[in-house]
C-alpha positions in Angstrom: 83.3 72.7 103.7 80.5 73.7 101.3 78.3 76.7 102.0 75.1 77.4 100.1 74.7 80.9 98.7 71.6 82.7 97.4 71.0 82.2 93.7 72.0 84.8 91.1 69.4 87.0 89.6 69.5 84.6 86.6 68.1 81.9 88.8 71.4 79.9 88.8 72.3 78.5 92.1 75.9 78.8 93.4 78.0 77.2 96.1 81.2 78.3 97.8 83.8 75.5 98.4 86.4 76.3 101.1 89.5 74.4 102.2 92.6 75.1 104.3 95.6 74.7 102.0 99.0 73.9 103.5 101.2 76.7 102.2 104.8 76.1 101.3 105.5 79.5 99.8 104.6 82.2 97.3 105.8 83.0 93.8 105.6 86.0 91.6 105.8 85.5 87.8 106.2 88.7 86.0 104.4 88.3 82.7 104.8 90.8 79.9 102.2 91.5 77.2 103.6 93.5 74.2 103.1 94.0 70.5 105.2 90.8 70.0 103.0 88.6 72.3 103.3 87.4 75.9 106.5 86.3 77.7 107.3 85.4 81.2 110.3 86.1 83.5 111.9 83.5 85.8 109.7 83.0 88.9 110.5 85.1 91.9 110.4 83.8 95.5 109.4 86.1 98.3 109.1 86.6 102.0 106.5 88.8 103.7 105.8 90.1 107.1 102.3 91.1 108.1 101.2 90.8 104.5 103.9 93.2 103.3 106.9 92.5 101.0 110.2 92.3 102.8 112.5 90.2 100.6 112.5 88.5 97.2 114.9 86.5 95.1 115.2 85.2 91.6 115.1 82.5 90.4 112.8 81.0 93.0 114.2 77.7 94.4 111.7 75.0 93.4 111.4 71.3 92.6 111.9 70.1 89.0 109.1 71.3 86.7 107.6 73.8 89.2 109.0 76.9 87.3 107.4 75.8 84.0 104.1 75.1 85.7 104.1 78.4 87.4 104.9 80.2 84.1 102.1 78.3 82.3 99.5 79.4 84.9 100.7 83.0 84.7 100.7 83.0 80.9 97.1 81.6 80.8 95.8 84.1 83.3 97.3 87.1 81.4 96.2 85.7 78.0 92.6 85.8 79.3 93.0 89.4 80.6 94.6 90.6 77.4 91.9 89.0 75.3 89.2 90.9 77.3 91.1 94.1 77.0 91.5 93.7 73.2 87.8 92.9 72.9 87.1 96.2 74.5 89.4 98.1 72.1 92.4 98.3 74.4 95.9 96.8 73.8 96.4 95.0 77.1 100.1 95.7 76.9 102.3 96.0 80.0 103.7 94.0 82.9 101.4 91.8 85.0 102.6 90.6 88.4 101.0 87.2 88.8 101.0 85.9 92.4 100.9 82.1 93.0 100.6 79.9 96.0 102.9 76.8 96.3 101.4 74.1 98.5 103.3 71.5 100.5 102.0 68.7 98.1 103.6 70.5 95.2 100.4 72.0 93.9 100.4 75.5 92.5 97.4 77.7 92.9 96.6 81.1 91.3 96.2 83.8 93.9 96.0 87.2 92.3 97.3 89.4 89.5 98.5 93.1 89.6 98.3 94.9 86.2 101.6 96.7 86.9 105.2 96.2 88.0 105.2 94.4 91.4 107.1 95.2 94.6 108.7 91.7 94.7 109.8 92.3 91.1 112.3 95.0 92.1 114.9 92.2 92.2 114.9 92.3 88.4 116.9 95.6 88.6 119.9 93.5 89.3 119.1 90.1 87.8 117.9 91.0 84.3 119.2 93.2 81.5 115.7 94.7 81.3 114.1 95.3 84.7 110.3 95.1 85.2 110.2 98.9 84.9 112.0 98.9 81.5 109.8 96.0 80.3 106.6 97.9 81.3 107.7 101.1 79.6 108.7 99.3 76.4 105.4 97.3 76.3 103.1 100.3 76.9 104.9 102.2 74.2 104.1 99.5 71.7 107.7 98.2 71.4 108.3 94.5 71.1 110.0 92.8 74.0 113.2 91.1 73.0 114.7 88.0 74.7 115.1 88.9 78.4 118.7 88.3 79.4 119.1 86.8 82.9 122.4 87.9 84.4 122.3 85.5 87.4 120.8 84.8 90.8 119.9 87.8 92.8 118.0 89.1 95.8 116.3 92.3 97.0 115.5 93.4 100.5 113.2 96.3 101.4 114.5 98.9 103.8 111.5 99.4 106.1 111.8 102.2 108.7 109.5 102.7 111.7 109.2 106.0 113.6 108.2 109.6 113.2 110.6 111.9 111.4 110.6 114.6 108.7 114.4 114.3 108.2 115.2 110.6 107.8 118.8 109.8 106.8 120.4 106.5 105.7 124.1 106.3 106.4 127.2 104.1 106.4 126.7 103.6 102.7 130.4 102.9 102.0 130.1 99.8 104.2 126.7 98.9 102.9 128.0 98.8 99.3 131.4 97.3 100.1 130.5 93.8 98.8 130.8 93.2 95.1 127.6 93.1 92.9 125.5 95.1 95.3 123.3 98.2 94.8 121.0 100.4 96.8 118.0 102.3 95.3 116.4 105.1 97.2 112.7 105.9 96.8 113.1 109.7 97.4 110.9 109.8 100.5 112.3 112.3 103.1 109.9 111.5 105.9 108.3 108.6 107.8 105.3 108.6 110.1 104.6 105.1 111.2 106.3 102.6 109.0 107.4 103.1 105.4 109.6 101.4 102.7 112.4 103.9 102.1 114.8 102.0 99.8 115.6 98.6 98.4 118.9 96.7 98.7 120.0 94.6 95.7 122.7 91.9 95.4 123.8 89.3 92.9 125.6 86.1 93.9 126.7 82.7 92.7 123.3 81.4 93.8 120.2 82.7 95.6 121.6 81.8 99.1 124.7 84.0 98.6 122.7 86.9 97.2 120.3 86.8 100.1 123.2 86.6 102.6 124.6 89.7 100.9 121.4 91.8 101.3 121.3 90.6 105.0 124.8 92.0 105.6 123.8 95.2 103.8 120.8 95.6 106.1 122.9 95.1 109.2 125.4 97.7 108.1 122.9 100.4 107.2 122.7 103.2 109.7 119.2 104.6 110.0 118.8 107.9 111.7 115.4 109.5 112.4 
């Protein structure tokens, strides 16, 4: 539908065009601006609940050519932001989390960009030689970003706890970390009041499916005590 809107102060008329897209999924493309230019990481797939990150995996499973199209869109968006920053006397260096919508017809739409490491990008702590945090630190320090080495398919799963406690504990870790190529990172939050992300589970596998299955097993084995 097309909705008329009041004109801008300059006298230019404007219109808002709305449509209901058929969403297939979402992608995050971590895009790094450094003193050596702009590079992109392999697209990351994600699953959300109530608009909040629950799981991500890299590389995202996509049809032929989708990864490159996603990277091109992300690079173009960040190039524009960096150009504006540099015009204002800033460097524009750092990690940008570019969010994209993938539609059922194969189209890819720009959604938003976060000028910082992204929650779905925590998977890079096990899939890449330089995680998104290492990339961000290097970039803002003015260091050039080398070739990013991709170790293999991986997945991350957020440990979200609901309840009311000042002394939360996460146990059974020997079983949680029993599978090969798995890690658990704690966020150092001792209490929860409502619901809160307390840690992230990480796994690498022969493919994304195996990696996601591993984090699922890890979550089942985790003993949460409030």
